[in-house]
C-alpha positions as CSV (number, residue, x, y, z in Angstrom):
1,M,-0.1,38.7,203.2
2,D,1.4,36.3,205.8
3,D,5.1,36.8,206.5
4,L,5.9,33.3,205.3
5,E,4.5,34.1,201.8
6,T,7.5,36.2,201.2
7,L,9.5,33.0,201.1
8,G,7.5,31.8,198.1
9,L,4.8,29.9,199.9
10,T,1.2,30.0,198.7
11,P,-1.5,30.9,201.3
12,A,-2.6,27.3,201.3
13,E,0.9,26.1,202.0
14,V,1.3,28.5,204.9
15,V,-1.9,27.2,206.5
16,A,-0.9,23.6,205.9
17,Y,2.6,24.0,207.3
18,R,1.3,25.8,210.4
19,R,-1.1,22.9,210.9
20,L,1.8,20.4,210.7
21,V,3.9,22.4,213.2
22,D,1.0,22.4,215.7
23,R,0.3,18.7,215.6
24,P,2.1,15.3,215.8
25,P,2.7,13.3,212.6
26,M,-0.6,12.8,210.7
27,T,-1.9,10.7,207.9
28,V,-3.5,12.3,204.9
29,A,-6.9,11.6,206.3
30,E,-6.0,13.0,209.7
31,F,-4.6,16.1,208.1
32,A,-7.7,16.7,206.0
33,D,-10.0,16.2,209.0
34,G,-11.7,19.5,209.9
35,L,-10.4,21.4,207.0
36,P,-13.1,23.5,205.2
37,G,-14.1,22.5,201.7
38,E,-12.3,19.7,199.8
39,P,-8.6,20.8,199.5
40,A,-6.2,18.8,197.4
41,V,-4.5,17.6,200.5
42,Q,-2.2,15.0,198.8
43,E,-0.9,17.7,196.4
44,L,-0.5,20.2,199.2
45,L,1.5,17.8,201.3
46,A,3.6,16.8,198.3
47,G,4.3,20.4,197.7
48,L,5.4,21.0,201.3
49,T,7.7,18.0,201.1
50,A,9.3,19.2,197.8
51,K,10.0,22.6,199.5
52,G,11.6,20.9,202.5
53,L,8.9,21.9,204.9
54,A,7.5,18.4,205.5
55,T,8.8,14.9,205.8
56,T,7.2,11.4,205.8
57,W,7.4,8.8,208.5
58,A,7.8,5.2,207.6
59,G,4.8,2.9,208.2
60,V,1.4,2.2,206.8
61,P,-0.3,4.5,206.3
62,T,2.3,7.1,205.6
63,R,2.4,10.0,208.1
64,Y,3.5,13.5,207.5
65,A,5.4,15.7,210.0
66,A,6.8,19.3,209.9
67,V,10.5,19.8,209.4
68,A,11.9,22.0,212.2
69,P,11.0,25.6,211.3
70,D,14.5,27.0,212.2
71,V,15.9,24.6,209.5
72,A,13.2,24.6,206.9
73,L,12.5,28.3,206.8
74,D,16.1,29.2,207.0
75,N,16.8,27.1,203.9
76,L,13.9,28.8,202.0
77,A,15.2,32.2,203.1
78,N,18.7,31.4,201.8
79,A,17.3,30.2,198.5
80,R,15.2,33.4,198.1
81,E,18.3,35.6,198.9
82,E,20.2,33.8,196.2
83,E,17.4,34.5,193.7
84,I,17.3,38.1,194.7
85,A,21.1,38.4,194.3
86,K,20.9,36.9,190.8
87,A,18.0,39.3,189.9
88,R,20.2,42.2,191.0
89,I,23.0,41.0,188.8
90,A,20.6,40.8,185.9
91,A,19.3,44.3,186.7
92,G,22.8,45.6,186.6
93,E,23.5,44.1,183.3
94,L,20.3,45.5,181.8
95,A,21.2,48.9,183.2
96,R,24.6,48.8,181.5
97,R,22.9,47.7,178.2
98,W,20.4,50.5,178.6
99,S,23.2,53.1,179.2
100,R,25.0,52.0,176.0
101,V,22.0,52.8,173.8
102,G,22.2,56.3,172.3
103,R,19.2,58.3,173.6
104,S,18.1,61.8,172.9
105,V,17.7,63.8,176.1
106,D,14.1,64.4,177.0
107,P,13.8,67.1,179.8
108,R,11.0,65.2,181.3
109,E,13.3,62.3,182.0
110,L,15.9,64.4,183.9
111,I,13.7,65.3,186.9
112,E,11.2,62.8,188.3
113,I,8.6,63.9,190.8
114,V,7.9,61.5,193.6
115,V,4.6,62.1,195.4
116,G,3.8,60.9,198.9
117,R,5.7,60.3,202.1
118,E,5.8,56.5,201.8
119,A,6.8,56.7,198.1
120,T,9.6,59.1,199.0
121,L,10.9,56.9,201.8
122,Q,10.8,53.8,199.6
123,R,12.7,55.6,196.8
124,A,15.4,56.7,199.2
125,E,15.8,53.1,200.3
126,Q,15.9,52.0,196.7
127,I,18.6,54.4,195.9
128,Q,20.7,53.1,198.7
129,R,20.2,49.4,198.0
130,T,20.8,49.7,194.2
131,A,24.1,51.7,194.6
132,T,27.1,49.6,193.9
133,D,29.9,52.1,194.7
134,E,29.0,54.9,197.0
135,V,26.0,56.7,198.7
136,L,26.3,60.4,199.6
137,I,23.9,61.8,202.1
138,F,23.1,65.3,203.3
139,D,21.5,64.8,206.8
140,K,19.7,67.5,208.6
141,P,16.5,67.7,210.8
142,P,13.6,67.6,210.8
143,Y,13.1,64.0,209.7
144,A,10.2,62.5,207.7
145,S,10.5,59.0,209.2
146,S,9.5,58.2,212.8
147,G,12.5,57.7,215.1
148,L,16.2,58.1,214.4
149,G,18.6,56.0,212.4
150,N,19.0,54.6,208.9
151,A,18.3,50.9,209.1
152,T,19.0,50.4,205.4
153,E,22.4,52.0,205.6
154,L,23.4,50.0,208.7
155,Q,22.4,46.8,207.0
156,L,24.4,47.7,203.9
157,L,27.4,48.8,205.9
158,T,27.4,45.6,207.9
159,S,27.3,43.5,204.7
160,G,30.1,45.6,203.2
161,S,28.3,46.0,199.9
162,T,28.3,49.8,199.6
163,S,30.3,52.7,201.1
164,F,28.6,55.7,202.6
165,R,29.7,59.3,203.2
166,C,27.3,61.4,205.3
167,L,27.5,65.1,205.9
168,Y,25.5,66.1,209.0
169,D,24.1,69.4,209.9
170,R,25.2,70.6,213.3
171,A,21.6,70.6,214.4
172,A,21.4,66.8,213.9
173,L,24.0,66.3,216.6
174,D,21.9,68.3,219.1
175,L,18.9,65.9,218.9
176,P,18.6,63.7,221.9
177,G,20.0,60.2,221.1
178,N,21.2,61.1,217.6
179,Y,24.9,61.2,218.5
180,T,24.7,57.6,219.6
181,R,23.0,56.4,216.4
182,I,25.6,58.3,214.3
183,Q,28.3,56.7,216.3
184,E,26.8,53.3,215.5
185,L,26.9,54.1,211.8
186,V,30.5,55.4,211.9
187,V,31.7,52.3,213.8
188,A,29.9,50.2,211.1
189,G,31.9,51.9,208.4
190,E,30.2,55.2,207.5
191,S,32.5,58.2,206.7
192,A,30.9,61.1,208.6
193,R,31.6,64.8,208.9
194,V,29.7,67.7,210.4
195,A,29.1,71.2,209.1
196,P,27.7,74.3,210.8
197,T,24.8,74.1,208.3
198,V,23.8,71.8,205.5
199,P,21.7,73.5,202.8
200,L,19.3,70.6,202.0
201,K,18.5,67.0,202.6
202,M,19.6,64.6,199.9
203,V,20.6,61.0,199.2
204,M,22.7,60.2,196.1
205,G,23.6,56.9,194.7
206,D,26.7,56.3,192.5
207,N,26.5,59.8,191.0
208,R,23.6,58.3,189.0
209,I,20.5,59.6,190.9
210,A,19.8,61.9,193.8
211,L,16.6,62.4,195.8
212,L,15.8,65.7,197.6
213,P,12.6,67.1,199.1
214,L,10.8,69.9,197.3
215,E,9.2,71.3,200.5
216,T,10.4,73.8,203.1
217,A,9.0,71.6,205.9
218,P,10.5,68.2,205.1
219,E,9.3,66.5,208.3
220,S,6.2,65.7,206.4
221,I,7.6,65.1,202.9
222,G,4.8,65.0,200.4
223,V,6.8,65.8,197.2
224,A,10.4,65.0,196.3
225,A,12.5,65.2,193.2
226,A,14.6,62.4,191.8
227,I,17.4,63.9,189.8
228,H,18.8,61.8,186.9
229,P,22.1,62.3,185.2
230,S,22.3,66.0,184.2
231,A,24.1,69.2,184.9
232,L,21.9,69.6,188.0
233,L,23.0,66.2,189.3
234,D,26.7,67.1,188.7
235,S,26.1,70.4,190.6
236,L,24.7,68.6,193.6
237,R,27.7,66.3,193.6
238,A,30.1,69.2,193.4
239,L,28.2,71.0,196.2
240,F,28.6,67.9,198.4
241,E,32.4,67.6,197.7
242,V,33.0,71.3,198.5
243,L,31.1,71.1,201.8
244,W,32.7,67.8,202.6
245,Q,36.2,69.3,202.4
246,Q,35.2,72.1,204.7
247,A,33.5,70.0,207.3
248,A,34.9,68.5,210.5
249,P,35.3,64.7,210.6
250,L,33.6,62.5,213.1
251,R,35.7,59.5,214.3
252,F,35.2,56.8,216.9
253,T,37.9,54.4,218.0
254,S,35.6,52.4,220.3
255,T,32.2,50.9,220.3
256,R,31.8,52.2,223.9
257,P,28.3,53.7,224.2
258,A,28.4,57.5,224.3
259,G,28.0,58.8,227.9
260,A,29.5,55.6,229.5
261,G,31.4,57.9,231.9
262,P,34.5,60.1,231.7
263,A,38.1,58.7,232.1
264,S,39.9,59.8,235.3
265,T,42.9,61.1,233.4
266,V,43.7,62.2,229.9
267,P,46.1,59.8,228.2
268,E,48.4,60.7,225.4
269,S,45.8,59.5,222.9
270,L,42.4,60.8,223.8
271,S,40.0,58.5,225.7
272,P,36.7,57.7,224.0
273,M,34.8,60.1,226.3
274,D,37.3,62.9,225.5
275,Q,37.0,62.2,221.8
276,D,33.2,62.6,222.1
277,V,33.6,65.9,224.0
278,I,36.1,67.3,221.5
279,Q,34.1,66.3,218.4
280,L,31.0,67.9,219.7
281,L,32.9,71.0,220.7
282,A,34.3,71.1,217.2
283,A,30.8,70.8,215.8
284,G,29.8,73.9,217.7
285,L,27.6,72.4,220.3
286,T,27.3,74.1,223.7
287,D,28.5,72.4,226.9
288,K,24.9,71.8,227.9
289,A,24.1,70.2,224.5
290,I,27.2,68.0,224.7
291,G,26.3,66.8,228.2
292,R,22.8,66.0,227.0
293,Q,24.2,63.9,224.1
294,L,26.7,62.1,226.3
295,G,24.5,61.6,229.3
296,I,26.7,63.7,231.6
297,G,26.3,67.0,233.3
298,E,27.3,70.4,231.9
299,R,29.8,70.9,234.6
300,T,31.3,67.5,233.9
301,V,31.9,68.6,230.3
302,Q,33.5,71.8,231.4
303,R,35.8,69.8,233.8
304,R,36.8,67.4,231.0
305,V,37.7,70.3,228.7
306,K,39.7,72.0,231.5
307,V,41.6,68.8,232.2
308,M,42.5,68.4,228.6
309,M,43.6,72.0,228.3
310,Q,45.9,71.5,231.3
311,A,47.2,68.2,229.9
312,Y,48.1,69.8,226.5
313,G,49.5,73.0,228.1
314,V,46.9,75.4,226.5
315,T,44.8,78.1,228.0
316,N,41.7,78.2,225.8
317,R,39.5,75.9,223.6
318,L,40.9,77.3,220.3
319,Q,44.4,76.5,221.3
320,L,43.2,73.0,222.4
321,G,41.7,72.4,219.0
322,M,44.9,73.6,217.2
323,R,47.0,71.4,219.5
324,L,44.9,68.3,218.8
325,A,45.0,69.0,215.1
326,G,48.8,69.1,215.4
327,T,48.9,65.6,217.0
328,G,46.9,64.2,214.1
329,W,43.5,63.9,215.9
330,G,40.4,65.1,214.1
């Protein structure tokens, strides 16, 4: 499928529009010249004109020209987005009607088995996109998708349509580059905390459905379980809330890229670099791992911690953490 077909164009309309874009204004006969077969050119051009992709030039005979792609295609994209928004509203109403109908509980409907890596990734995206209130995530390596990050979450956070709470396993912060992508999500609006260990990988939408892998090596997820409203789903939600309360928060007050360089002094309120260092220390990472995430040397990390201890009048890292907690940070 051509990318333009996603905007509601037929394959023939895509070919015709590209032909108009590549050439100066043409008559119907000029447009048809060289085309294979006997296409209904007049109808095709009329269809492009109706969709705002083509326009006619005055004169005899009439000539057809392409409307500027940045204008024409943007208009089609906006129209398609409006259609999708209306469809989602209709889907929500149908879901509410469905939930109002008395139904006997069939055990087979409580747990749905999702087979295949692509099907699992698609279902995880669907859960996030259909959530109207909140998405809860247990995040821990290894990861099934290639690369780091959650493009769907970032898009939804940017649009402000859904809130996200994500509980990260400490090991996730030790992966090269992962701290920076977590920072991007938090700055966009994600509420994030880190725990020494997270028991499983999970994405839950609106306390309505949760997806978790059924394999011990989830980097190659082949089978996952979608948990529908049940005691099991309630237990997963309760587990998340308990671990969330025990976990350390991740906060960022600046969009400064991690590792941009340490501040020369420690102000009364921590500098972005110092916040990064302290947060990773609180997460249990070693000085070497912290330096790797922030793009600085291990000795630089140790110097920053030493400077902060001196500034706050403490002699060890535990006292530093307690002092920072007392000032309202973390």
